[in-house]
N, CA, C, O and the ligand as a Tripos MOL2 file, in Angstrom:
@<TRIPOS>MOLECULE
protein
  305   303    77     0     0
PROTEIN
NO_CHARGES

@<TRIPOS>ATOM
      1 N         131.0470  121.9510   78.8840 N.3       1 MET1
      2 CA        130.2890  121.4220   80.0570 C.3       1 MET1
      3 C         128.7430  121.7000   79.8810 C.2       1 MET1
      4 O         128.3090  122.8350   79.6900 O.2       1 MET1
      5 N         128.0250  120.6850   79.9520 N.am      2 PRO2
      6 CA        126.5600  120.7830   79.8730 C.3       2 PRO2
      7 C         126.0520  121.4230   81.0520 C.2       2 PRO2
      8 O         126.7590  121.4250   82.0600 O.2       2 PRO2
      9 N         124.8840  121.9850   81.0620 N.am      3 PRO3
     10 CA        124.2460  122.6610   82.2300 C.3       3 PRO3
     11 C         123.9690  121.6230   83.2660 C.2       3 PRO3
     12 O         123.6560  120.4730   82.9610 O.2       3 PRO3
     13 N         124.0930  122.0610   84.5480 N.am      4 LYS4
     14 CA        123.8680  121.1680   85.6640 C.3       4 LYS4
     15 C         122.4740  120.7270   85.7820 C.2       4 LYS4
     16 O         121.5740  121.5610   85.8820 O.2       4 LYS4
     17 N         122.2360  119.4400   85.7760 N.am      5 LEU5
     18 CA        120.9310  118.8350   85.8020 C.3       5 LEU5
     19 C         120.4880  118.7290   87.3280 C.2       5 LEU5
     20 O         120.5060  117.6560   87.9320 O.2       5 LEU5
     21 N         120.1170  119.8430   87.8560 N.am      6 THR6
     22 CA        119.6610  119.8560   89.3130 C.3       6 THR6
     23 C         118.2140  119.4270   89.4900 C.2       6 THR6
     24 O         117.4320  119.4280   88.5390 O.2       6 THR6
     25 N         117.8840  119.0810   90.6550 N.am      7 ILE7
     26 CA        116.5220  118.6530   90.9890 C.3       7 ILE7
     27 C         115.5570  119.8950   90.7880 C.2       7 ILE7
     28 O         114.4460  119.7650   90.2740 O.2       7 ILE7
     29 N         116.0520  121.0890   91.2240 N.am      8 SER8
     30 CA        115.1800  122.2040   91.0390 C.3       8 SER8
     31 C         114.8860  122.6150   89.6560 C.2       8 SER8
     32 O         113.8000  123.1050   89.3500 O.2       8 SER8
     33 N         115.9940  122.3910   88.6860 N.am      9 LEU9
     34 CA        115.7880  122.5440   87.3260 C.3       9 LEU9
     35 C         114.7150  121.6140   86.7470 C.2       9 LEU9
     36 O         113.8560  122.0050   85.9560 O.2       9 LEU9
     37 N         114.8180  120.4260   87.1710 N.am     10 LEU10
     38 CA        113.8700  119.3290   86.7090 C.3      10 LEU10
     39 C         112.4160  119.7280   87.1960 C.2      10 LEU10
     40 O         111.4300  119.6920   86.4600 O.2      10 LEU10
     41 N         112.4020  120.1040   88.4910 N.am     11 ARG11
     42 CA        111.0640  120.5050   89.0250 C.3      11 ARG11
     43 C         110.4710  121.6430   88.2670 C.2      11 ARG11
     44 O         109.2650  121.6490   88.0230 O.2      11 ARG11
     45 N         111.2620  122.6090   87.8820 N.am     12 SER12
     46 CA        110.7420  123.7920   87.0760 C.3      12 SER12
     47 C         110.2790  123.3490   85.7130 C.2      12 SER12
     48 O         109.5360  124.0870   85.0660 O.2      12 SER12
     49 N         110.6770  122.1790   85.2370 N.am     13 GLU13
     50 CA        110.2490  121.5950   83.9940 C.3      13 GLU13
     51 C         109.0580  120.6710   84.1220 C.2      13 GLU13
     52 O         108.5690  120.0850   83.1560 O.2      13 GLU13
     53 N         108.6050  120.5680   85.4020 N.am     14 GLY14
     54 CA        107.4850  119.7650   85.8130 C.3      14 GLY14
     55 C         107.7660  118.2370   86.0320 C.2      14 GLY14
     56 O         106.8470  117.4190   86.0620 O.2      14 GLY14
     57 N         109.0420  117.9080   86.1780 N.am     15 VAL15
     58 CA        109.4760  116.6090   86.5110 C.3      15 VAL15
     59 C         109.4440  116.4140   87.9700 C.2      15 VAL15
     60 O         110.1400  117.0860   88.7310 O.2      15 VAL15
     61 N         108.6490  115.5060   88.3510 N.am     16 ARG16
     62 CA        108.3760  115.2330   89.8580 C.3      16 ARG16
     63 C         109.1380  114.0240   90.3910 C.2      16 ARG16
     64 O         109.1420  113.7820   91.5980 O.2      16 ARG16
     65 N         109.7600  113.2890   89.5380 N.am     17 GLY17
     66 CA        110.5030  112.1100   90.0430 C.3      17 GLY17
     67 C         111.3340  111.4590   88.9020 C.2      17 GLY17
     68 O         111.5290  112.0720   87.8520 O.2      17 GLY17
     69 N         111.7770  110.3240   89.1010 N.am     18 ALA18
     70 CA        112.6370  109.6270   88.0830 C.3      18 ALA18
     71 C         112.5410  108.1400   88.1990 C.2      18 ALA18
     72 O         112.2280  107.6040   89.2620 O.2      18 ALA18
     73 N         112.8000  107.4920   87.1400 N.am     19 TRP19
     74 CA        113.0170  106.0060   87.1350 C.3      19 TRP19
     75 C         114.3650  105.7540   87.5880 C.2      19 TRP19
     76 O         115.3290  106.3120   87.0630 O.2      19 TRP19
     77 N         114.4840  104.8320   88.6630 N.am     20 VAL20
     78 CA        115.7150  104.4770   89.1540 C.3      20 VAL20
     79 C         115.9550  103.0310   88.7920 C.2      20 VAL20
     80 O         115.2220  102.1280   89.1940 O.2      20 VAL20
     81 N         116.9780  102.8500   88.0370 N.am     21 HIS21
     82 CA        117.2790  101.5360   87.4500 C.3      21 HIS21
     83 C         118.5110  100.8840   88.2570 C.2      21 HIS21
     84 O         119.5620  101.4880   88.4700 O.2      21 HIS21
     85 N         118.2670   99.7030   88.6360 N.am     22 CYS22
     86 CA        119.3790   98.9100   89.3440 C.3      22 CYS22
     87 C         120.2960   98.4470   88.2120 C.2      22 CYS22
     88 O         119.8650   97.9650   87.1640 O.2      22 CYS22
     89 N         121.6570   98.6360   88.5070 N.am     23 MET23
     90 CA        122.5650   98.2110   87.5350 C.3      23 MET23
     91 C         123.2260   96.7980   87.8140 C.2      23 MET23
     92 O         124.1490   96.3510   87.1330 O.2      23 MET23
     93 N         122.6870   96.1870   88.8240 N.am     24 ASN24
     94 CA        123.0010   94.8020   89.0690 C.3      24 ASN24
     95 C         122.4800   93.8460   88.0160 C.2      24 ASN24
     96 O         121.2630   93.6660   87.9800 O.2      24 ASN24
     97 N         123.2690   93.2040   87.1460 N.am     25 MET25
     98 CA        122.9350   92.4640   86.0400 C.3      25 MET25
     99 C         121.9160   91.3830   86.3370 C.2      25 MET25
    100 O         121.0720   91.0500   85.5040 O.2      25 MET25
    101 N         122.0160   90.8170   87.6000 N.am     26 ARG26
    102 CA        121.1310   89.7070   88.0120 C.3      26 ARG26
    103 C         119.8490   90.1760   88.5730 C.2      26 ARG26
    104 O         118.9970   89.3550   88.9140 O.2      26 ARG26
    105 N         119.6520   91.5030   88.6930 N.am     27 CYS27
    106 CA        118.5060   92.1060   89.3610 C.3      27 CYS27
    107 C         117.7160   92.9010   88.3440 C.2      27 CYS27
    108 O         116.5820   92.5630   88.0070 O.2      27 CYS27
    109 N         118.3500   93.9850   87.8530 N.am     28 ARG28
    110 CA        117.7090   94.8720   86.8170 C.3      28 ARG28
    111 C         116.3660   95.3800   87.2290 C.2      28 ARG28
    112 O         115.4850   95.6040   86.3980 O.2      28 ARG28
    113 N         116.2120   95.5580   88.5000 N.am     29 ASN29
    114 CA        114.9550   96.1010   89.0320 C.3      29 ASN29
    115 C         114.8640   97.6370   88.6290 C.2      29 ASN29
    116 O         115.8920   98.3040   88.5070 O.2      29 ASN29
    117 N         113.7020   98.1290   88.4440 N.am     30 TYR30
    118 CA        113.5160   99.6200   88.2490 C.3      30 TYR30
    119 C         112.1840  100.0330   88.7980 C.2      30 TYR30
    120 O         111.1950   99.3000   88.8070 O.2      30 TYR30
    121 N         112.2300  101.2870   89.2650 N.am     31 ALA31
    122 CA        110.9820  101.8490   89.8640 C.3      31 ALA31
    123 C         110.9010  103.3470   89.7450 C.2      31 ALA31
    124 O         111.9150  104.0450   89.7720 O.2      31 ALA31
    125 N         109.7340  103.8170   89.6180 N.am     32 TYR32
    126 CA        109.5750  105.2660   89.5770 C.3      32 TYR32
    127 C         109.4960  105.7890   91.0360 C.2      32 TYR32
    128 O         108.6860  105.2920   91.8190 O.2      32 TYR32
    129 N         110.3690  106.8320   91.4180 N.am     33 ILE33
    130 CA        110.4220  107.3710   92.6820 C.3      33 ILE33
    131 C         110.4290  108.8700   92.5630 C.2      33 ILE33
    132 O         111.1280  109.4300   91.7180 O.2      33 ILE33
    133 N         109.6200  109.5580   93.4420 N.am     34 THR34
    134 CA        109.5620  110.9680   93.4060 C.3      34 THR34
    135 C         110.6550  111.6000   94.1780 C.2      34 THR34
    136 O         111.1680  111.0100   95.1290 O.2      34 THR34
    137 N         111.0310  112.7860   93.8020 N.am     35 TRP35
    138 CA        112.1720  113.5320   94.5110 C.3      35 TRP35
    139 C         111.8110  113.5100   96.0540 C.2      35 TRP35
    140 O         112.7060  113.2460   96.8560 O.2      35 TRP35
    141 N         110.5920  113.7640   96.4710 N.am     36 GLU36
    142 CA        110.2990  113.7390   97.8380 C.3      36 GLU36
    143 C         110.7070  112.3660   98.5310 C.2      36 GLU36
    144 O         111.3010  112.3250   99.6080 O.2      36 GLU36
    145 N         110.3750  111.3910   97.8950 N.am     37 ARG37
    146 CA        110.7620  109.9860   98.4440 C.3      37 ARG37
    147 C         112.2190  109.8230   98.5220 C.2      37 ARG37
    148 O         112.7260  109.2420   99.4820 O.2      37 ARG37
    149 N         112.9280  110.3140   97.5440 N.am     38 MET38
    150 CA        114.3890  110.3200   97.5930 C.3      38 MET38
    151 C         115.0150  111.1820   98.6400 C.2      38 MET38
    152 O         116.1760  110.9820   98.9960 O.2      38 MET38
    153 N         114.2860  112.1230   99.1360 N.am     39 ARG39
    154 CA        114.7870  113.1630  100.0520 C.3      39 ARG39
    155 C         115.9450  113.9010   99.6180 C.2      39 ARG39
    156 O         116.9450  114.0540  100.3210 O.2      39 ARG39
    157 N         115.7860  114.4030   98.3320 N.am     40 VAL40
    158 CA        116.9060  115.1860   97.7600 C.3      40 VAL40
    159 C         116.6730  116.6880   97.9350 C.2      40 VAL40
    160 O         115.5300  117.0890   98.1500 O.2      40 VAL40
    161 N         117.6560  117.4990   97.8580 N.am     41 ARG41
    162 CA        117.5510  118.9190   97.9420 C.3      41 ARG41
    163 C         117.5770  119.3860   96.4650 C.2      41 ARG41
    164 O         118.1230  118.7470   95.5660 O.2      41 ARG41
    165 N         116.9360  120.5590   96.3070 N.am     42 GLY42
    166 CA        116.7960  121.1300   94.9310 C.3      42 GLY42
    167 C         118.2030  121.4930   94.2730 C.2      42 GLY42
    168 O         118.3280  121.5530   93.0490 O.2      42 GLY42
    169 N         119.1750  121.7140   95.0910 N.am     43 THR43
    170 CA        120.4450  122.0350   94.6260 C.3      43 THR43
    171 C         121.3100  120.9070   94.1140 C.2      43 THR43
    172 O         122.3380  121.0960   93.4630 O.2      43 THR43
    173 N         120.8060  119.6600   94.4630 N.am     44 GLU44
    174 CA        121.5830  118.5120   94.1030 C.3      44 GLU44
    175 C         121.3350  118.1680   92.6540 C.2      44 GLU44
    176 O         120.2840  118.4430   92.0740 O.2      44 GLU44
    177 N         122.3800  117.5410   92.0940 N.am     45 GLU45
    178 CA        122.3960  117.0780   90.6610 C.3      45 GLU45
    179 C         122.0950  115.6650   90.6200 C.2      45 GLU45
    180 O         122.4310  114.9000   91.5240 O.2      45 GLU45
    181 N         121.3910  115.2660   89.4580 N.am     46 VAL46
    182 CA        121.0470  113.9200   89.2080 C.3      46 VAL46
    183 C         122.3890  113.0270   89.2670 C.2      46 VAL46
    184 O         122.4120  111.9820   89.9180 O.2      46 VAL46
    185 N         123.4580  113.4810   88.5800 N.am     47 ARG47
    186 CA        124.6010  112.7110   88.5180 C.3      47 ARG47
    187 C         125.2150  112.4920   89.8880 C.2      47 ARG47
    188 O         125.7530  111.4110   90.1270 O.2      47 ARG47
    189 N         125.1660  113.5020   90.8530 N.am     48 GLU48
    190 CA        125.6840  113.3510   92.1510 C.3      48 GLU48
    191 C         124.9660  112.3070   92.8500 C.2      48 GLU48
    192 O         125.5920  111.5580   93.6000 O.2      48 GLU48
    193 N         123.6110  112.1690   92.6690 N.am     49 LEU49
    194 CA        122.8470  111.1810   93.2970 C.3      49 LEU49
    195 C         123.3290  109.7460   92.9350 C.2      49 LEU49
    196 O         123.3580  108.8570   93.7860 O.2      49 LEU49
    197 N         123.6820  109.5610   91.7300 N.am     50 GLU50
    198 CA        124.1760  108.3090   91.1940 C.3      50 GLU50
    199 C         125.5090  107.9860   91.8220 C.2      50 GLU50
    200 O         125.7430  106.8840   92.3180 O.2      50 GLU50
    201 N         126.3730  108.9730   91.7860 N.am     51 ILE51
    202 CA        127.8000  108.7720   92.1950 C.3      51 ILE51
    203 C         127.9190  108.4910   93.7100 C.2      51 ILE51
    204 O         128.6760  107.6300   94.1590 O.2      51 ILE51
    205 N         127.1340  109.2640   94.4590 N.am     52 ARG52
    206 CA        127.2940  109.1310   95.8720 C.3      52 ARG52
    207 C         126.5920  107.9680   96.6180 C.2      52 ARG52
    208 O         126.6830  107.7940   97.8340 O.2      52 ARG52
    209 N         125.8790  107.1850   95.7620 N.am     53 GLY53
    210 CA        125.2310  105.9870   96.2740 C.3      53 GLY53
    211 C         124.1260  106.3240   97.3260 C.2      53 GLY53
    212 O         123.9760  105.6490   98.3450 O.2      53 GLY53
    213 N         123.4100  107.3470   97.0330 N.am     54 ARG54
    214 CA        122.3580  107.8800   97.9550 C.3      54 ARG54
    215 C         121.2110  106.9070   97.9010 C.2      54 ARG54
    216 O         120.5310  106.6840   98.9030 O.2      54 ARG54
    217 N         120.9850  106.3170   96.7200 N.am     55 LEU55
    218 CA        119.8070  105.4770   96.4760 C.3      55 LEU55
    219 C         120.1190  104.0470   96.5030 C.2      55 LEU55
    220 O         121.1890  103.6620   96.0310 O.2      55 LEU55
    221 N         119.2560  103.2040   97.0280 N.am     56 LYS56
    222 CA        119.5280  101.7390   97.0690 C.3      56 LYS56
    223 C         118.4490  100.9450   96.4680 C.2      56 LYS56
    224 O         117.2780  101.2140   96.7340 O.2      56 LYS56
    225 N         118.7710   99.9590   95.6540 N.am     57 CYS57
    226 CA        117.7210   99.0840   95.1180 C.3      57 CYS57
    227 C         116.8920   98.3770   96.1720 C.2      57 CYS57
    228 O         117.4410   97.7260   97.0600 O.2      57 CYS57
    229 N         115.6070   98.4950   96.0840 N.am     58 SER58
    230 CA        114.8070   97.9460   97.1030 C.3      58 SER58
    231 C         114.7510   96.3720   97.0480 C.2      58 SER58
    232 O         114.3050   95.7300   97.9990 O.2      58 SER58
    233 N         115.2070   95.7910   95.9260 N.am     59 VAL59
    234 CA        115.1380   94.2940   95.7870 C.3      59 VAL59
    235 C         116.4620   93.7140   96.1830 C.2      59 VAL59
    236 O         116.4450   92.8110   97.0200 O.2      59 VAL59
    237 N         117.6130   94.1180   95.6880 N.am     60 CYS60
    238 CA        118.8830   93.4840   95.9680 C.3      60 CYS60
    239 C         119.8050   94.3420   96.8940 C.2      60 CYS60
    240 O         120.8300   93.8700   97.3850 O.2      60 CYS60
    241 N         119.4330   95.4960   97.0850 N.am     61 GLY61
    242 CA        120.2090   96.3580   98.0530 C.3      61 GLY61
    243 C         121.4330   96.9870   97.4260 C.2      61 GLY61
    244 O         122.2490   97.5730   98.1370 O.2      61 GLY61
    245 N         121.5870   96.8850   96.1200 N.am     62 SER62
    246 CA        122.8070   97.4300   95.4460 C.3      62 SER62
    247 C         122.6090   99.0340   95.3340 C.2      62 SER62
    248 O         121.5060   99.5400   95.1240 O.2      62 SER62
    249 N         123.7110   99.7160   95.4860 N.am     63 ARG63
    250 CA        123.7390  101.1090   95.3060 C.3      63 ARG63
    251 C         124.2430  101.5770   93.9500 C.2      63 ARG63
    252 O         124.4790  102.7640   93.7230 O.2      63 ARG63
    253 N         124.3960  100.6260   93.0730 N.am     64 GLU64
    254 CA        124.7520  100.9250   91.6740 C.3      64 GLU64
    255 C         123.5370  101.0970   90.9410 C.2      64 GLU64
    256 O         122.9390  100.1330   90.4630 O.2      64 GLU64
    257 N         123.0890  102.4380   90.8150 N.am     65 VAL65
    258 CA        121.8050  102.7280   90.1820 C.3      65 VAL65
    259 C         122.0330  103.7880   89.1370 C.2      65 VAL65
    260 O         123.0200  104.5210   89.2120 O.2      65 VAL65
    261 N         121.1630  103.8920   88.1760 N.am     66 ARG66
    262 CA        121.1340  104.9750   87.2060 C.3      66 ARG66
    263 C         119.6940  105.6590   87.3450 C.2      66 ARG66
    264 O         118.6690  105.0100   87.5560 O.2      66 ARG66
    265 N         119.7410  107.0180   87.2050 N.am     67 ILE67
    266 CA        118.5890  107.7340   87.4270 C.3      67 ILE67
    267 C         118.1600  108.4540   86.0960 C.2      67 ILE67
    268 O         118.9050  109.2530   85.5290 O.2      67 ILE67
    269 N         116.9400  108.1250   85.6470 N.am     68 ARG68
    270 CA        116.3290  108.6800   84.4710 C.3      68 ARG68
    271 C         115.2050  109.5660   84.7690 C.2      68 ARG68
    272 O         114.1300  109.0460   85.0690 O.2      68 ARG68
    273 N         115.3150  110.8300   84.7240 N.am     69 PRO69
    274 CA        114.1870  111.7220   85.0290 C.3      69 PRO69
    275 C         112.9690  111.4470   84.1760 C.2      69 PRO69
    276 O         113.0610  111.2040   82.9730 O.2      69 PRO69
    277 N         111.8780  111.4900   84.8050 N.am     70 TYR70
    278 CA        110.6060  111.2210   84.1130 C.3      70 TYR70
    279 C         109.9090  112.5170   83.6890 C.2      70 TYR70
    280 O         109.4480  113.2740   84.5430 O.2      70 TYR70
    281 N         109.8260  112.7780   82.3990 N.am     71 TRP71
    282 CA        109.4930  114.0290   81.9010 C.3      71 TRP71
    283 C         107.9520  114.2670   81.8480 C.2      71 TRP71
    284 O         107.5210  115.4020   81.6430 O.2      71 TRP71
    285 N         107.1730  113.2680   82.0210 N.am     72 THR72
    286 CA        105.6830  113.4980   81.9950 C.3      72 THR72
    287 C         105.1780  112.7300   83.2060 C.2      72 THR72
    288 O         105.9180  112.0110   83.8770 O.2      72 THR72
    289 N         103.8810  112.9160   83.4570 N.am     73 GLN73
    290 CA        103.2820  112.2400   84.6560 C.3      73 GLN73
    291 C         103.2860  110.6910   84.3870 C.2      73 GLN73
    292 O         103.0040  110.1720   83.3070 O.2      73 GLN73
    293 N         103.6560  110.0270   85.5520 N.am     74 PRO74
    294 CA        103.5560  108.5380   85.4240 C.3      74 PRO74
    295 C         102.1650  108.0630   85.2810 C.2      74 PRO74
    296 O         101.2570  108.7390   85.7640 O.2      74 PRO74
    297 N         101.9010  106.8850   84.6190 N.am     75 PRO75
    298 CA        100.4570  106.3940   84.5300 C.3      75 PRO75
    299 C          99.9870  106.0910   85.8730 C.2      75 PRO75
    300 O         100.7640  105.7150   86.7510 O.2      75 PRO75
    301 N          98.7130  106.2460   86.0620 N.am     76 GLY76
    302 CA         98.0680  106.0100   87.3030 C.3      76 GLY76
    303 C          98.3150  107.2180   88.3350 C.2      76 GLY76
    304 O          97.8240  107.1770   89.4630 O.2      76 GLY76
    305 ZN        118.7070   95.4600   92.4480 Zn       77 ZN77
@<TRIPOS>BOND
     1     1     2 1
     2     2     3 1
     3     3     4 2
     4     3     5 am
     5     5     6 1
     6     6     7 1
     7     7     8 2
     8     7     9 am
     9     9    10 1
    10    10    11 1
    11    11    12 2
    12    11    13 am
    13    13    14 1
    14    14    15 1
    15    15    16 2
    16    15    17 am
    17    17    18 1
    18    18    19 1
    19    19    20 2
    20    19    21 am
    21    21    22 1
    22    22    23 1
    23    23    24 2
    24    23    25 am
    25    25    26 1
    26    26    27 1
    27    27    28 2
    28    27    29 am
    29    29    30 1
    30    30    31 1
    31    31    32 2
    32    31    33 am
    33    33    34 1
    34    34    35 1
    35    35    36 2
    36    35    37 am
    37    37    38 1
    38    38    39 1
    39    39    40 2
    40    39    41 am
    41    41    42 1
    42    42    43 1
    43    43    44 2
    44    43    45 am
    45    45    46 1
    46    46    47 1
    47    47    48 2
    48    47    49 am
    49    49    50 1
    50    50    51 1
    51    51    52 2
    52    51    53 am
    53    53    54 1
    54    54    55 1
    55    55    56 2
    56    55    57 am
    57    57    58 1
    58    58    59 1
    59    59    60 2
    60    59    61 am
    61    61    62 1
    62    62    63 1
    63    63    64 2
    64    63    65 am
    65    65    66 1
    66    66    67 1
    67    67    68 2
    68    67    69 am
    69    69    70 1
    70    70    71 1
    71    71    72 2
    72    71    73 am
    73    73    74 1
    74    74    75 1
    75    75    76 2
    76    75    77 am
    77    77    78 1
    78    78    79 1
    79    79    80 2
    80    79    81 am
    81    81    82 1
    82    82    83 1
    83    83    84 2
    84    83    85 am
    85    85    86 1
    86    86    87 1
    87    87    88 2
    88    87    89 am
    89    89    90 1
    90    90    91 1
    91    91    92 2
    92    91    93 am
    93    93    94 1
    94    94    95 1
    95    95    96 2
    96    95    97 am
    97    97    98 1
    98    98    99 1
    99    99   100 2
   100    99   101 am
   101   101   102 1
   102   102   103 1
   103   103   104 2
   104   103   105 am
   105   105   106 1
   106   106   107 1
   107   107   108 2
   108   107   109 am
   109   109   110 1
   110   110   111 1
   111   111   112 2
   112   111   113 am
   113   113   114 1
   114   114   115 1
   115   115   116 2
   116   115   117 am
   117   117   118 1
   118   118   119 1
   119   119   120 2
   120   119   121 am
   121   121   122 1
   122   122   123 1
   123   123   124 2
   124   123   125 am
   125   125   126 1
   126   126   127 1
   127   127   128 2
   128   127   129 am
   129   129   130 1
   130   130   131 1
   131   131   132 2
   132   131   133 am
   133   133   134 1
   134   134   135 1
   135   135   136 2
   136   135   137 am
   137   137   138 1
   138   138   139 1
   139   139   140 2
   140   139   141 am
   141   141   142 1
   142   142   143 1
   143   143   144 2
   144   143   145 am
   145   145   146 1
   146   146   147 1
   147   147   148 2
   148   147   149 am
   149   149   150 1
   150   150   151 1
   151   151   152 2
   152   151   153 am
   153   153   154 1
   154   154   155 1
   155   155   156 2
   156   155   157 am
   157   157   158 1
   158   158   159 1
   159   159   160 2
   160   159   161 am
   161   161   162 1
   162   162   163 1
   163   163   164 2
   164   163   165 am
   165   165   166 1
   166   166   167 1
   167   167   168 2
   168   167   169 am
   169   169   170 1
   170   170   171 1
   171   171   172 2
   172   171   173 am
   173   173   174 1
   174   174   175 1
   175   175   176 2
   176   175   177 am
   177   177   178 1
   178   178   179 1
   179   179   180 2
   180   179   181 am
   181   181   182 1
   182   182   183 1
   183   183   184 2
   184   183   185 am
   185   185   186 1
   186   186   187 1
   187   187   188 2
   188   187   189 am
   189   189   190 1
   190   190   191 1
   191   191   192 2
   192   191   193 am
   193   193   194 1
   194   194   195 1
   195   195   196 2
   196   195   197 am
   197   197   198 1
   198   198   199 1
   199   199   200 2
   200   199   201 am
   201   201   202 1
   202   202   203 1
   203   203   204 2
   204   203   205 am
   205   205   206 1
   206   206   207 1
   207   207   208 2
   208   207   209 am
   209   209   210 1
   210   210   211 1
   211   211   212 2
   212   211   213 am
   213   213   214 1
   214   214   215 1
   215   215   216 2
   216   215   217 am
   217   217   218 1
   218   218   219 1
   219   219   220 2
   220   219   221 am
   221   221   222 1
   222   222   223 1
   223   223   224 2
   224   223   225 am
   225   225   226 1
   226   226   227 1
   227   227   228 2
   228   227   229 am
   229   229   230 1
   230   230   231 1
   231   231   232 2
   232   231   233 am
   233   233   234 1
   234   234   235 1
   235   235   236 2
   236   235   237 am
   237   237   238 1
   238   238   239 1
   239   239   240 2
   240   239   241 am
   241   241   242 1
   242   242   243 1
   243   243   244 2
   244   243   245 am
   245   245   246 1
   246   246   247 1
   247   247   248 2
   248   247   249 am
   249   249   250 1
   250   250   251 1
   251   251   252 2
   252   251   253 am
   253   253   254 1
   254   254   255 1
   255   255   256 2
   256   255   257 am
   257   257   258 1
   258   258   259 1
   259   259   260 2
   260   259   261 am
   261   261   262 1
   262   262   263 1
   263   263   264 2
   264   263   265 am
   265   265   266 1
   266   266   267 1
   267   267   268 2
   268   267   269 am
   269   269   270 1
   270   270   271 1
   271   271   272 2
   272   271   273 am
   273   273   274 1
   274   274   275 1
   275   275   276 2
   276   275   277 am
   277   277   278 1
   278   278   279 1
   279   279   280 2
   280   279   281 am
   281   281   282 1
   282   282   283 1
   283   283   284 2
   284   283   285 am
   285   285   286 1
   286   286   287 1
   287   287   288 2
   288   287   289 am
   289   289   290 1
   290   290   291 1
   291   291   292 2
   292   291   293 am
   293   293   294 1
   294   294   295 1
   295   295   296 2
   296   295   297 am
   297   297   298 1
   298   298   299 1
   299   299   300 2
   300   299   301 am
   301   301   302 1
   302   302   303 1
   303   303   304 2
@<TRIPOS>SUBSTRUCTURE
     1 MET1         2 RESIDUE 1 A MET
     2 PRO2         6 RESIDUE 1 A PRO
     3 PRO3        10 RESIDUE 1 A PRO
     4 LYS4        14 RESIDUE 1 A LYS
     5 LEU5        18 RESIDUE 1 A LEU
     6 THR6        22 RESIDUE 1 A THR
     7 ILE7        26 RESIDUE 1 A ILE
     8 SER8        30 RESIDUE 1 A SER
     9 LEU9        34 RESIDUE 1 A LEU
    10 LEU10       38 RESIDUE 1 A LEU
    11 ARG11       42 RESIDUE 1 A ARG
    12 SER12       46 RESIDUE 1 A SER
    13 GLU13       50 RESIDUE 1 A GLU
    14 GLY14       54 RESIDUE 1 A GLY
    15 VAL15       58 RESIDUE 1 A VAL
    16 ARG16       62 RESIDUE 1 A ARG
    17 GLY17       66 RESIDUE 1 A GLY
    18 ALA18       70 RESIDUE 1 A ALA
    19 TRP19       74 RESIDUE 1 A TRP
    20 VAL20       78 RESIDUE 1 A VAL
    21 HIS21       82 RESIDUE 1 A HIS
    22 CYS22       86 RESIDUE 1 A CYS
    23 MET23       90 RESIDUE 1 A MET
    24 ASN24       94 RESIDUE 1 A ASN
    25 MET25       98 RESIDUE 1 A MET
    26 ARG26      102 RESIDUE 1 A ARG
    27 CYS27      106 RESIDUE 1 A CYS
    28 ARG28      110 RESIDUE 1 A ARG
    29 ASN29      114 RESIDUE 1 A ASN
    30 TYR30      118 RESIDUE 1 A TYR
    31 ALA31      122 RESIDUE 1 A ALA
    32 TYR32      126 RESIDUE 1 A TYR
    33 ILE33      130 RESIDUE 1 A ILE
    34 THR34      134 RESIDUE 1 A THR
    35 TRP35      138 RESIDUE 1 A TRP
    36 GLU36      142 RESIDUE 1 A GLU
    37 ARG37      146 RESIDUE 1 A ARG
    38 MET38      150 RESIDUE 1 A MET
    39 ARG39      154 RESIDUE 1 A ARG
    40 VAL40      158 RESIDUE 1 A VAL
    41 ARG41      162 RESIDUE 1 A ARG
    42 GLY42      166 RESIDUE 1 A GLY
    43 THR43      170 RESIDUE 1 A THR
    44 GLU44      174 RESIDUE 1 A GLU
    45 GLU45      178 RESIDUE 1 A GLU
    46 VAL46      182 RESIDUE 1 A VAL
    47 ARG47      186 RESIDUE 1 A ARG
    48 GLU48      190 RESIDUE 1 A GLU
    49 LEU49      194 RESIDUE 1 A LEU
    50 GLU50      198 RESIDUE 1 A GLU
    51 ILE51      202 RESIDUE 1 A ILE
    52 ARG52      206 RESIDUE 1 A ARG
    53 GLY53      210 RESIDUE 1 A GLY
    54 ARG54      214 RESIDUE 1 A ARG
    55 LEU55      218 RESIDUE 1 A LEU
    56 LYS56      222 RESIDUE 1 A LYS
    57 CYS57      226 RESIDUE 1 A CYS
    58 SER58      230 RESIDUE 1 A SER
    59 VAL59      234 RESIDUE 1 A VAL
    60 CYS60      238 RESIDUE 1 A CYS
    61 GLY61      242 RESIDUE 1 A GLY
    62 SER62      246 RESIDUE 1 A SER
    63 ARG63      250 RESIDUE 1 A ARG
    64 GLU64      254 RESIDUE 1 A GLU
    65 VAL65      258 RESIDUE 1 A VAL
    66 ARG66      262 RESIDUE 1 A ARG
    67 ILE67      266 RESIDUE 1 A ILE
    68 ARG68      270 RESIDUE 1 A ARG
    69 PRO69      274 RESIDUE 1 A PRO
    70 TYR70      278 RESIDUE 1 A TYR
    71 TRP71      282 RESIDUE 1 A TRP
    72 THR72      286 RESIDUE 1 A THR
    73 GLN73      290 RESIDUE 1 A GLN
    74 PRO74      294 RESIDUE 1 A PRO
    75 PRO75      298 RESIDUE 1 A PRO
    76 GLY76      302 RESIDUE 1 A GLY
    77 ZN77       305 GROUP 0 **** ****
């Protein structure tokens, strides 16, 4: 079992958000979203957020998303 990739663990590594990719083949939207905007708790895992459909694509409304933690500051 790999270690749990929780939000608080990512925060401790300086990760403030993630790229959220829409898995709808006709949409393929992606956006950088901070943990605050996702309204997640520190104890939650990235995988749980994907499985539970907590996040929704702002373009097509799909809840089939993949979350890729952003390990450095986003540009701008
Ligand atoms: Zn979409």
